[in-house]
TORSEGU-114891 format. One record per residue: residue in three letters; x, y, z of N, C-alpha, C, CB in turn; residue number from 1. Coordinates in steps of 0.1 Angstrom, whole numbers, plus 2048, in hexadecimal, padded with zeros to 3 digits. Glycine has a CB too. Example, Ala and Ser with C-alpha at 12.3 -4.5 7.8 and 13.67 -1.06 7.14 Angstrom:
% residues 2
ATOM  resn  npx  npy  npz  capx  capy  capz  cpx  cpy  cpz  cbpx  cbpy  cbpz  resi
ATOM   ALA  884  7C7  84E   87B   7D3   84E  884  7DF  84E   871   7D3   85A     1
ATOM   SER  880  7EA  847   889   7F5   847  881  800  84F   88D   7FA   839     2
***
This chain:
% residues 200
ATOM  resn  npx  npy  npz  capx  capy  capz  cpx  cpy  cpz  cbpx  cbpy  cbpz  resi
ATOM   MET  F13  793  220   F09   79A   21C  F0D  7A7  217   F00   79B   226     1
ATOM   THR  F05  7AB  20C   F0A   7B5   205  F07  7C5  20D   F04   7B4   1F5     2
ATOM   THR  F0C  7CE  208   F0A   7DD   20B  EFB  7DF  209   F12   7E8   202     3
ATOM   LYS  EF7  7DC  1FF   EEA   7DE   1F8  EDE  7D9  203   EEA   7D5   1E8     4
ATOM   ARG  EE2  7CD  206   EDB   7C2   210  EDB  7C8  21C   EE2   7B4   211     5
ATOM   LEU  EE4  7CD  222   EE5   7D4   230  EDF  7DF  230   EF1   7D7   235     6
ATOM   VAL  EE0  7E6  225   ED8   7F4   224  EC7  7F1  226   EDB   7FD   214     7
ATOM   LEU  EC3  7E6  21D   EB5   7E4   21E  EB1  7DF  22A   EB2   7DC   216     8
ATOM   ASP  EBA  7D6  231   EB6   7D2   23D  EB4  7DD  247   EBE   7CA   241     9
ATOM   ALA  EBD  7E4  247   EBC   7F1   24F  EAF  7F8  24E   EC8   7FA   249    10
ATOM   VAL  EAD  7FB  242   E9F   802   23B  E91  7FA  245   E9E   7FE   225    11
ATOM   PHE  E93  7EE  240   E88   7E4   245  E86  7E7  254   E8D   7D4   244    12
ATOM   ALA  E92  7E6  25A   E93   7E5   268  E8E  7F4  26F   EA1   7E1   26C    13
ATOM   ALA  E91  800  269   E8E   80A   26C  E7E  810  26A   E97   810   266    14
ATOM   LEU  E78  808  261   E6C   80B   25D  E64  801  269   E69   806   24C    15
ATOM   THR  E67  7F5  26B   E5F   7EC   273  E61  7F2  283   E66   7DB   270    16
ATOM   ILE  E6C  7FA  286   E6E   7FD   294  E63  80A  293   E7F   801   299    17
ATOM   ILE  E63  811  28C   E57   81C   28A  E4C  81B  28C   E55   820   281    18
ATOM   LEU  E49  812  282   E38   80A   281  E37  805  28F   E35   7FC   275    19
ATOM   TYR  E3E  7FE  294   E3C   7F7   2A1  E3B  7FF  2AF   E48   7ED   2A2    20
ATOM   CYS  E43  80C  2AD   E45   813   2B8  E38  81F  2B9   E54   819   2B7    21
ATOM   PHE  E37  824  2AE   E2E   831   2AB  E1F  82F  2A6   E36   839   2A0    22
ATOM   VAL  E20  825  29A   E14   823   293  E0A  818  298   E18   81F   285    23
ATOM   LYS  E04  81C  2A1   DF7   814   2A8  DE8  819  2A5   DF9   814   2B8    24
ATOM   PHE  DDE  80F  2A3   DD1   815   2A0  DC9  809  2AA   DCC   816   28C    25
ATOM   PRO  DC4  80E  2B6   DBA   805   2BC  DAC  806  2B4   DB8   809   2CC    26
ATOM   LEU  DA7  7FB  2B8   D96   7FB   2B4  D8E  7F5  2BE   D93   7F1   2A6    27
ATOM   PRO  D8B  7FF  2C7   D87   7FB   2D4  D78  7F9  2D5   D8C   805   2DE    28
ATOM   PHE  D72  7FC  2CA   D62   7F7   2CA  D61  7E9  2C5   D58   801   2C1    29
ATOM   ILE  D6A  7E6  2BE   D6B   7D8   2B7  D74  7CE  2BD   D71   7DA   2A8    30
ATOM   PHE  D80  7CF  2C4   D8A   7C8   2CB  D8D  7CF  2DB   D97   7C7   2C1    31
ATOM   PRO  D91  7C7  2E3   D97   7CD   2F0  D9E  7D7  2E9   DA1   7C3   2FA    32
ATOM   SER  DA2  7E3  2F3   DA9   7EE   2EF  DB6  7ED  2EF   DA6   7F9   2F5    33
ATOM   PHE  DBD  7E2  2F8   DCB   7DE   2F7  DD0  7D8  2E9   DCD   7D4   301    34
ATOM   LEU  DC5  7D5  2E2   DCA   7CE   2D5  DCC  7DC  2C8   DBD   7C1   2D1    35
ATOM   GLU  DD6  7DC  2C3   DD8   7E8   2BD  DDF  7E1  2AD   DE4   7F4   2C7    36
ATOM   LEU  DD7  7E8  2A3   DDA   7E5   297  DEB  7E9  297   DD0   7ED   28D    37
ATOM   ASN  DF4  7E2  292   E02   7E6   290  E0B  7E0  285   E09   7E2   29C    38
ATOM   PHE  E0D  7E8  27B   E11   7E5   26E  E22  7E0  26E   E0E   7F2   265    39
ATOM   SER  E28  7DE  277   E38   7DC   277  E38  7CD  273   E3F   7DE   287    40
ATOM   MET  E31  7C5  26E   E35   7BA   268  E36  7BB  25B   E2E   7B1   269    41
ATOM   LEU  E31  7C6  255   E31   7C9   245  E41  7CB  241   E28   7D8   241    42
ATOM   PRO  E49  7CF  246   E57   7D1   242  E5F  7C3  243   E5F   7DC   24C    43
ATOM   ILE  E5A  7BB  24D   E60   7AF   250  E5B  7A5  244   E5C   7AA   260    44
ATOM   LEU  E4F  7A6  240   E4B   79C   237  E50  79F  22B   E3F   79B   235    45
ATOM   LEU  E51  7AE  228   E58   7B3   218  E64  7AC  21A   E5C   7C5   215    46
ATOM   CYS  E6C  7AF  226   E7C   7AA   228  E7D  79C  223   E82   7AA   239    47
ATOM   LEU  E73  792  22B   E72   784   225  E72  782  219   E68   77D   229    48
ATOM   PHE  E67  789  211   E67   785   204  E70  78B  1FA   E5B   787   200    49
ATOM   MET  E77  796  1FD   E7E   79E   1F7  E8E  797  1F8   E7C   7AD   1FF    50
ATOM   LEU  E92  795  206   E9E   78F   207  E9D  782  20B   EA7   795   20F    51
ATOM   SER  E9D  77D  21A   E9B   770   21F  E94  771  22C   EA8   769   21F    52
ATOM   TRP  E93  764  22E   E8D   763   23F  E97  767  248   E87   754   245    53
ATOM   LYS  EA5  765  246   EAF   76B   24F  EB0  779  24F   EBC   767   24B    54
ATOM   ASP  EAD  782  246   EAD   78F   248  EA1  792  24E   EAF   797   23D    55
ATOM   ALA  E96  78B  24B   E89   78F   252  E8B  78E  260   E7D   786   24D    56
ATOM   ALA  E91  783  265   E92   77E   273  E9B  78B  278   E9A   76E   275    57
ATOM   ILE  EA5  78D  274   EAD   799   279  EA5  7A5  279   EBA   79B   26F    58
ATOM   VAL  E9E  7AB  271   E94   7B6   271  E8C  7B4  27D   E8C   7B6   263    59
ATOM   ALA  E86  7A8  27D   E7C   7A5   287  E84  7A6  299   E75   794   282    60
ATOM   ILE  E8E  7A2  299   E95   7A5   2A4  E99  7B3  2A9   E9D   79E   2A3    61
ATOM   LEU  E9B  7B9  29C   EA2   7C9   29F  E94  7CF  2A2   EAB   7D3   28F    62
ATOM   ARG  E87  7CA  29C   E7D   7D1   2A2  E79  7D4  2B0   E73   7CD   29E    63
ATOM   ILE  E7C  7C8  2B5   E7A   7C7   2C5  E86  7CF  2CC   E7B   7B6   2CA    64
ATOM   LEU  E93  7CF  2C6   E9E   7D6   2D0  E9B  7E2  2CB   EAE   7D3   2CF    65
ATOM   GLY  E96  7E9  2C0   E96   7F8   2BD  E8A  7FC  2CA   E91   7FC   2AA    66
ATOM   LYS  E7E  7F3  2C9   E73   7FB   2D3  E78  7FC  2E1   E64   7F3   2D4    67
ATOM   TYR  E82  7F0  2E4   E88   7F0   2F1  E91  7FD  2F2   E90   7E4   2F2    68
ATOM   ALA  E98  803  2EA   EA1   80D   2E8  E99  81C  2EA   EA7   80B   2D9    69
ATOM   ILE  E8C  81B  2E1   E86   826   2E0  E7D  82A  2E9   E82   826   2D7    70
ATOM   VAL  E73  81F  2EE   E66   821   2F5  E68  819  301   E58   81E   2EC    71
ATOM   GLY  E6F  80D  302   E70   804   30D  E62  7FC  30C   E73   80C   31C    72
ATOM   SER  E61  7F2  316   E55   7EB   318  E4D  7EE  322   E57   7DE   319    73
ATOM   SER  E40  7ED  31C   E35   7EF   327  E2D  7E4  32B   E2B   7F9   322    74
ATOM   THR  E33  7D9  327   E2C   7CC   329  E35  7C1  330   E27   7C5   31B    75
ATOM   MET  E3F  7C8  338   E4B   7BE   33F  E50  7B3  335   E45   7B6   34E    76
ATOM   ASN  E52  7B9  328   E56   7B2   31C  E4D  7A4  318   E65   7AE   320    77
ATOM   VAL  E44  7A3  31C   E39   79B   317  E32  79B  30B   E2F   79C   320    78
ATOM   GLY  E2E  7A8  308   E2B   7AB   2F9  E37  7A9  2F0   E25   7BA   2F7    79
ATOM   GLU  E43  7AE  2F4   E4D   7AD   2E9  E50  79D  2E7   E5C   7B5   2ED    80
ATOM   LEU  E51  794  2F1   E55   78B   2F0  E4B  782  2E6   E57   789   2FC    81
ATOM   ALA  E3C  784  2E9   E2F   77F   2E0  E33  783  2D3   E21   785   2E3    82
ATOM   ASP  E38  791  2D1   E38   796   2C4  E44  78F  2BA   E39   7A5   2C5    83
ATOM   LEU  E4F  78D  2C1   E5B   787   2BC  E58  77A  2B8   E66   786   2C6    84
ATOM   LEU  E50  76F  2C3   E4C   763   2BD  E42  763  2B2   E47   75C   2C6    85
ATOM   MET  E39  76B  2B2   E30   76E   2A9  E36  76E  29A   E29   77B   2AC    86
ATOM   SER  E40  778  299   E43   77C   28D  E4D  76F  289   E4A   78C   28D    87
ATOM   PHE  E54  767  291   E5B   75D   28F  E55  751  288   E5F   75A   29A    88
ATOM   ILE  E45  750  28E   E3D   745   28A  E39  748  27A   E2F   744   295    89
ATOM   VAL  E36  755  27A   E30   75A   26C  E3A  75A  264   E29   768   26C    90
ATOM   LEU  E48  75D  266   E53   75C   25C  E55  750  258   E5F   760   260    91
ATOM   ILE  E56  744  260   E5A   736   25E  E50  72F  255   E5B   730   26C    92
ATOM   ILE  E41  734  258   E3A   72F   251  E37  734  242   E30   72E   259    93
ATOM   VAL  E38  740  241   E38   747   235  E44  744  22C   E38   756   237    94
ATOM   ALA  E50  743  234   E5A   741   22A  E5A  733  225   E67   744   22F    95
ATOM   LEU  E53  729  22D   E53   71A   226  E49  71D  21B   E4D   70D   230    96
ATOM   VAL  E3E  721  21A   E35   724   213  E39  72B  205   E2E   72B   21C    97
ATOM   TYR  E42  734  207   E47   73C   1FC  E50  734  1F3   E4E   748   202    98
ATOM   LYS  E58  72B  1FA   E62   721   1F4  E58  71B  1E9   E67   715   201    99
ATOM   LYS  E4C  716  1EE   E44   70B   1E4  E3A  712  1DA   E3A   701   1EE   100
ATOM   SER  E37  721  1DE   E2E   72A   1D6  E31  737  1D8   E1F   728   1D9   101
ATOM   GLN  E2F  740  1CD   E2F   74D   1CC  E22  753  1CA   E38   750   1C3   102
ATOM   ASN  E1B  74B  1CA   E0A   750   1C6  E07  759  1CE   DFD   744   1C7   103
ATOM   ILE  E00  762  1CC   DFE   76E   1D5  DF1  76B  1E0   DFA   77B   1CB   104
ATOM   PHE  DEB  761  1DB   DDF   75E   1E4  DE2  754  1EB   DD4   75A   1DE   105
ATOM   VAL  DED  74C  1E9   DF2   741   1F1  DFA  746  1FD   DFA   739   1E9   106
ATOM   LEU  E01  753  1F7   E09   756   200  E02  762  20D   E15   75C   1F8   107
ATOM   LEU  DF7  767  207   DEE   76F   20F  DE7  764  21A   DE2   776   206   108
ATOM   ALA  DE4  75C  217   DDD   74F   21B  DE7  74C  226   DDA   743   210   109
ATOM   SER  DF3  749  223   DFD   742   22E  E00  74F  239   E0D   73C   226   110
ATOM   ILE  E01  75A  233   E01   767   240  DF9  767  248   E00   774   23D   111
ATOM   ILE  DE9  766  242   DE0   768   24F  DDD  75B  255   DD3   76F   24B   112
ATOM   LEU  DDE  750  24F   DDE   744   258  DEA  743  262   DDD   738   24F   113
ATOM   SER  DF6  745  25D   E01   744   269  E01  74F  273   E11   743   263   114
ATOM   TRP  DFB  75D  26C   DF8   766   277  DF0  763  283   DF3   770   271   115
ATOM   ILE  DE5  75E  27F   DD9   759   287  DE0  750  290   DCC   752   27F   116
ATOM   LEU  DE3  744  28A   DEB   73B   294  DF4  740  29D   DF1   732   28F   117
ATOM   ALA  DFC  748  298   E09   74E   2A2  E00  756  2AE   E15   75A   298   118
ATOM   GLY  DF6  75B  2A9   DEF   764   2B5  DE9  75F  2BD   DE7   76B   2B3   119
ATOM   VAL  DE2  751  2B9   DDD   747   2C3  DE8  742  2CE   DD7   73B   2BB   120
ATOM   ILE  DF3  73D  2C6   DFC   735   2CC  E03  73F  2D8   E06   72F   2C0   121
ATOM   THR  E05  74C  2D5   E0D   755   2DD  E03  758  2EA   E12   763   2D4   122
ATOM   ASN  DF6  75C  2E4   DEF   75E   2EF  DEA  755  2FA   DE6   763   2EA   123
ATOM   VAL  DEA  747  2F5   DE7   73D   2FE  DF3  739  306   DE1   731   2F6   124
ATOM   PHE  E00  73B  301   E0B   735   309  E16  740  30F   E14   72A   300   125
ATOM   VAL  E14  74B  30A   E1C   758   30E  E14  763  314   E22   75D   303   126
ATOM   ASN  E0C  76A  30C   E07   775   311  DFD  772  31C   E00   77D   307   127
ATOM   ILE  DF3  76C  31C   DEC   76B   327  DF1  765  334   DE2   764   322   128
ATOM   PRO  DFA  758  331   DFF   753   33E  E09  75E  342   E06   744   33E   129
ATOM   LEU  E11  764  33C   E1A   76E   341  E15  77B  348   E23   772   337   130
ATOM   TYR  E0B  780  340   E03   78C   347  DFE  788  354   DF6   790   33E   131
ATOM   ILE  DF9  77D  358   DF1   778   364  DFF  777  36D   DE7   768   362   132
ATOM   LYS  E09  771  36A   E14   76F   373  E1D  779  378   E1D   767   36F   133
ATOM   LEU  E1F  781  36D   E2A   78A   36E  E23  798  373   E32   78B   35F   134
ATOM   MET  E16  79D  36C   E10   7A8   372  E04  7A8  37A   E0D   7AF   368   135
ATOM   GLY  E03  79C  37F   DFA   79A   389  DEA  79B  384   DFC   7A4   393   136
ATOM   LEU  DE9  79A  378   DDB   79B   371  DD3  78C  375   DDD   79C   35E   137
ATOM   THR  DC7  78F  373   DC1   783   377  DB5  780  36C   DBB   783   386   138
ATOM   LYS  DB1  775  369   DA5   772   35D  D98  77C  361   DA0   75F   35C   139
ATOM   GLU  D95  77F  36C   D8B   78A   36E  D8F  797  367   D8B   78C   37D   140
ATOM   SER  D9B  79A  36C   D9F   7A8   367  DA3  7A8  358   DAC   7AD   36F   141
ATOM   LEU  DA6  79C  352   DA8   79B   345  D9B  79C  33C   DAF   78F   344   142
ATOM   ALA  D90  795  343   D84   796   340  D7C  7A4  33F   D7F   78E   348   143
ATOM   ASN  D81  7AB  349   D7A   7B9   349  D82  7C1  340   D79   7BF   359   144
ATOM   MET  D8D  7BE  33C   D94   7C9   331  D90  7C4  325   DA5   7CB   331   145
ATOM   CYS  D88  7B9  323   D84   7B4   313  D74  7B3  314   D8C   7A3   30E   146
ATOM   SER  D6F  7BE  31D   D63   7BD   31E  D58  7C3  310   D62   7C4   32A   147
ATOM   VAL  D61  7C5  306   D5B   7CA   2FB  D56  7BB  2F4   D66   7D3   2F2   148
ATOM   ILE  D5C  7B1  2F8   D57   7A2   2F5  D4C  79F  2FA   D5F   798   2FB   149
ATOM   PRO  D41  79D  2F4   D31   799   2FB  D34  78C  304   D23   794   2ED   150
ATOM   GLY  D30  78C  312   D2F   77F   317  D3C  779  31D   D2B   777   30C   151
ATOM   ILE  D45  783  31D   D53   77C   321  D56  77D  330   D60   784   31B   152
ATOM   THR  D59  770  337   D5C   773   345  D69  76B  347   D4F   76E   34E   153
ATOM   ALA  D6B  76A  354   D78   765   358  D76  758  354   D7C   767   367   154
ATOM   ASP  D6D  74D  356   D6B   740   351  D6C  73E  343   D5F   73C   355   155
ATOM   ASN  D68  747  33A   D68   743   32B  D72  74D  323   D59   742   324   156
ATOM   PHE  D7B  754  32E   D84   760   327  D8D  75A  31A   D90   767   334   157
ATOM   MET  D93  74E  31D   DA0   74B   312  D97  74A  307   DAC   73C   315   158
ATOM   SER  D8A  73F  307   D84   73C   2FA  D7C  747  2F4   D7C   731   2FC   159
ATOM   LYS  D77  750  2FA   D70   75C   2F8  D7C  766  2F1   D6A   762   306   160
ATOM   TYR  D84  767  2F8   D8F   772   2F4  D96  76B  2E7   D9B   776   302   161
ATOM   LEU  D99  761  2E7   DA1   759   2D9  D97  75D  2CE   DA4   745   2DA   162
ATOM   LEU  D8B  757  2D0   D81   757   2C4  D7C  765  2C1   D73   74D   2C8   163
ATOM   PHE  D78  76C  2C9   D73   77B   2C4  D7D  785  2C5   D66   781   2CB   164
ATOM   ALA  D8A  785  2CA   D94   790   2C9  DA1  78B  2C2   D96   795   2D7   165
ATOM   VAL  DA5  77E  2C5   DB2   77D   2C0  DB1  779  2AF   DBA   772   2CA   166
ATOM   VAL  DAA  76F  2AF   DAA   76C   2A2  DA3  776  296   DA5   760   2A3   167
ATOM   PRO  D9A  77D  29A   D93   785   28F  D9E  791  28F   D82   78A   293   168
ATOM   PHE  DA4  797  29C   DAD   7A1   29A  DBA  79F  290   DB1   7A4   2A8   169
ATOM   ASN  DBD  793  295   DCA   78E   28E  DC6  78B  27D   DCF   77E   297   170
ATOM   PHE  DBA  786  27B   DB6   785   26E  DB6  793  267   DA9   77E   26E   171
ATOM   LEU  DB1  79D  26B   DAF   7AC   266  DBD  7B1  263   DA7   7B7   271   172
ATOM   LEU  DC6  7B0  26D   DD4   7B4   26C  DDB  7AD  263   DDA   7B4   277   173
ATOM   SER  DD8  79F  263   DE4   798   259  DDC  79A  24C   DEA   785   25C   174
ATOM   PHE  DD1  79C  248   DCD   79F   239  DD1  7AB  237   DBE   79E   235   175
ATOM   ILE  DD1  7B6  23D   DD4   7C3   238  DE4  7C4  236   DCF   7CE   242   176
ATOM   VAL  DEB  7BE  241   DF8   7BE   23D  DFD  7B7  232   DFE   7B9   247   177
ATOM   GLY  DF6  7A7  232   DFB   79D   22A  DF5  7A2  21A   DF5   78E   22F   178
ATOM   LEU  DEA  7A8  21A   DE7   7AD   20A  DF0  7B6  204   DDB   7B5   208   179
ATOM   PHE  DF4  7C2  210   DFC   7CD   209  E0B  7C6  207   DFC   7DA   213   180
ATOM   THR  E0F  7BB  20D   E1E   7B6   20C  E1E  7AE  1FF   E23   7AC   219   181
ATOM   VAL  E11  7A5  1FC   E14   79D   1EF  E12  7A5  1E2   E09   791   1EE   182
ATOM   LEU  E09  7B1  1E5   E06   7B9   1D8  E13  7C0  1D6   DF9   7C4   1D9   183
ATOM   VAL  E1E  7C4  1DF   E29   7CE   1DB  E36  7C6  1DB   E29   7DA   1E6   184
ATOM   TYR  E38  7BC  1E0   E45   7B5   1E1  E4C  7B3  1D5   E44   7A8   1E8   185
ATOM   LYS  E43  7B0  1CD   E4C   7AD   1C0  E50  7B8  1B9   E46   7A5   1B6   186
ATOM   ARG  E4A  7C3  1B9   E4D   7CF   1B4  E59  7D4  1BB   E41   7D9   1B5   187
ATOM   LEU  E5B  7D4  1CA   E67   7D9   1D0  E72  7CF  1CD   E66   7DB   1E0   188
ATOM   LYS  E72  7C3  1CA   E79   7BB   1C8  E82  7BD  1BD   E73   7B2   1C7   189
ATOM   ASN  E77  7BE  1B2   E7C   7C2   1A5  E85  7CD  1A4   E72   7C5   19C   190
ATOM   VAL  E80  7DB  1AC   E8A   7E6   1AE  E96  7E1  1B3   E85   7EF   1B7   191
ATOM   TYR  E96  7DB  1BD   EA3   7D5   1C5  EAA  7CE  1BC   EA0   7CB   1D1   192
ATOM   ASP  EA6  7C5  1B5   EB0   7BD   1AB  EB5  7C8  1A0   EA8   7B1   1A3   193
ATOM   LEU  EAE  7D0  19D   EB4   7D8   192  EBE  7E2  198   EA8   7E0   189   194
ATOM   ILE  EBC  7E7  1A5   EC6   7EE   1A9  ED3  7E7  1A9   EC4   7F3   1B5   195
ATOM   GLY  ED2  7DA  1AA   EDF   7D2   1AF  EE5  7CF  1A0   EDA   7C1   1B9   196
ATOM   ASN  EDC  7CE  196   EE2   7CC   189  EE9  7D8  184   ED9   7C8   180   197
ATOM   LYS  EE2  7E4  187   EE9   7F0   181  EF9  7F4  189   EDE   7FF   182   198
ATOM   ASN  EF8  7ED  195   F06   7EF   19A  F0F  7E6  19A   F06   7F3   1A6   199
ATOM   LYS  F10  7DD  192   F16   7D1   18C  F1F  7D7  182   F0D   7C6   186   200
***
């Protein structure tokens, strides 16, 4: 791995850690207040397109380690585990699509669909079960935390939460991050390649 590549990995890691720890925007009147817009996947996706999925996976791991070092975990590691799993699912799917097509619409669609899929998977198999098991929450308490969703109860919590919170929230976030990514990554990659050529 070249020095230039290591430097860029470090830059992406620093950016994603800052975004992950400090730049968050809740939308409490639309979604449950614990769902916050977090743009830390942006540097990870840029790293994927500019370098490789391996570099992006390293940056995704450093994002979690950096958060532990700076602010720790407020979710008994559940949120961080889910975020890491989500990032890997998105990276794997988008990387496979990227090998077949670099059309911006195809890439944007792959980011959005993989992100929504990852959100559903992690909430069904990681977030909700572990929050109930480790933090002593119940479906009743979770439903109360999601009272912004009309008609949500303990009995229909999972289906309502997925349909009216997880899916639309992840669609919105992935669209914002994905659109910015596909619009700028080629320009950044050209600059990166140009710097490499000048140094030869």
